[in-house]
Every structure is written in structure tokens, then in C-alpha cells.
N, C-alpha and C positions, 0 to 999 in steps of 0.2 A: 703365514700367508705367502703365496708365491706371486710373481708379477702379473699373473692373469686374474687373480682374485681382486675384485674391487675393494678399495680401502675404505673402511667406515670413517665418516666425518662426524665429529661430535658424538661418537658412539652409535651412529645410525647408518646402516648400509643404505636405507632408503634415502636419507638425507644426501649421501654422496652421489647417488644416482640422479636425484632431482636437481641438485645444486652444483654438481661438479666437485672437484677436489677441495675447493676452498670452503664450501658449505655456507658462504656468506650471502648468497643470492636470496632475495625475498621469496617466500613461498607463494606460488601462483594461486590466484583465486579462481574458482570454477567459472566457466563462461556463464553469464547471465544476461537476460534481456527482458524488456517489457513486452507484454502481449496485450493489444487493445481488445477489450471485451465488448463494450457497448457504450452508447451515449444515452443519457437520460437527464432528468432534472432532480433537484433535491425536493422531496415531498415534506410537507408540514412546516414550511418556513413561517406561516402565519401563526403558528403556535409557540414560536420562540420569542420570549419577552423582549429581549434586547437586540432583536434582529437588525434594526436600523443602525445601531452602534457597531454590531459585528460586521455589517456590510461595508462600512467605511474602511475596514481593515482587509477586505477581500479584493483580489484582483485576478484578471484572466491569467492563466498558466500557473496559478498557485496550486500547490499540492495539498490534498485533504486526506485525512485518515478515514478508513472504513473499519468499523468495529461491530462485531456481533452483539446483539442484545437478545439472546435466546429466551430470556425470561420475560420478554415484553408481553403484556397481557392481551394485546390486540393482534400480534403477529409473531408467531414462533420463529419466523425466518427474518425478523427485523435486523436491519443493518443501519446503525447510526453513522452519520457523517459529521466529522469534527474538524475544526480548523487546527492550525499548528499549535495553538495555545490550549487545545483540548476542549474548547467551547462547542456545544452541540449546535449544529446548523439545521438539522432535520434528518430525514431518512431516505434511503434508496426506496423508490416506490415499490409497493407490495407486488405489483404485476411483473417486476423485473428482478426480484431478489432471491428466488428459490435456488437457482443454480449458484449464484454468488454466495449465498449462505452456506451451501454445501462445500464450496471451495474454501471459504474461511474456516469452516469446521474441520476440514481436512488439513489445515495447516498452511494453506497457500497465502501468500502476502498480496493483498489487493489494496489499491489506493485510487483516488480520484484526482482529476485535474480540472480546474474551473475553465469553462469555455466562455460563457457570457454571464453577466449579472444584470438583470432588468428589474428595477423597482416597479411594482404595480401599486394599485390603490392601498390595499391592506396586507400585502405580502410581497415577496421577492422571488422572481423566477431565476434560479441559478442552474444553468445547464452545465453538466459535468461529463467528462469521459472517464470511464473506469478501466483500469489496467491491472494486469497480474504481473508481478515480478517473478520471473522464472529463471 
């Protein structure tokens, strides 16, 4: 190699270009950000047996998981909402889930954040905002 040829670091020319001559710098992560998609509520909370107990563990700004349930017998676009322990809280309402289901099926990472929790007579109204991590 002459002095104009980049010197490989750790056997990698790309590593030397990205990290300089020492090769010890951490590999940069791609730029990512969250994209707000919509605000809705969690449907079906009245059908969750231990919802009262689960609600005591919920708080505004808490992040929730959104998972596809494509084999749901009532809705082929069903998206279940779960807390951090994996307990089912309900579903994204059917009227709001078609595009979200397509995004999840396409490999996009979606999640929800609790906005408000309002106990009602026999159910709980949990308002959530849904985001896509891009």
C-alpha cells in the first residue's frame, strides 16, 4: 500500500473509513425517531377479567405493546394491546386498526403510550396515543 491508500483497521477498509485510524469508535446507529399516528382508546376492557388489578399498575405516559392477532375469529386486523408484563388490556378499536395492522404486518414497530385512565361503572376508558418507531 502506498501512503494514499487507506489503511484497513481490524482487517476492514470500511471500519477505517467509518472510525478513523484507531477503529475504536462505536459504530453509529441509524437515525430513528417516533412518528405519531393517532389517538384512540383501548376497546374491550370490560372483557378483561382482572382489569381492576391491571389498572392499578398503569399510569399516564406508560408505554404499551401493540401486537397483531391475525387469527382473531372476530377481526382479521385485530391488534392486541399489552402492558410491559405482557398482560392483555384490550384491542385497538376495529374502526382504527386496518392501516395499523398493515404497518405491523409489514414489519414496522408500533407502540402505544397511555394518555388517561378513567374507571367507569363496569369498564375502564384508557386513552392511548399510537406511534411508529422509524
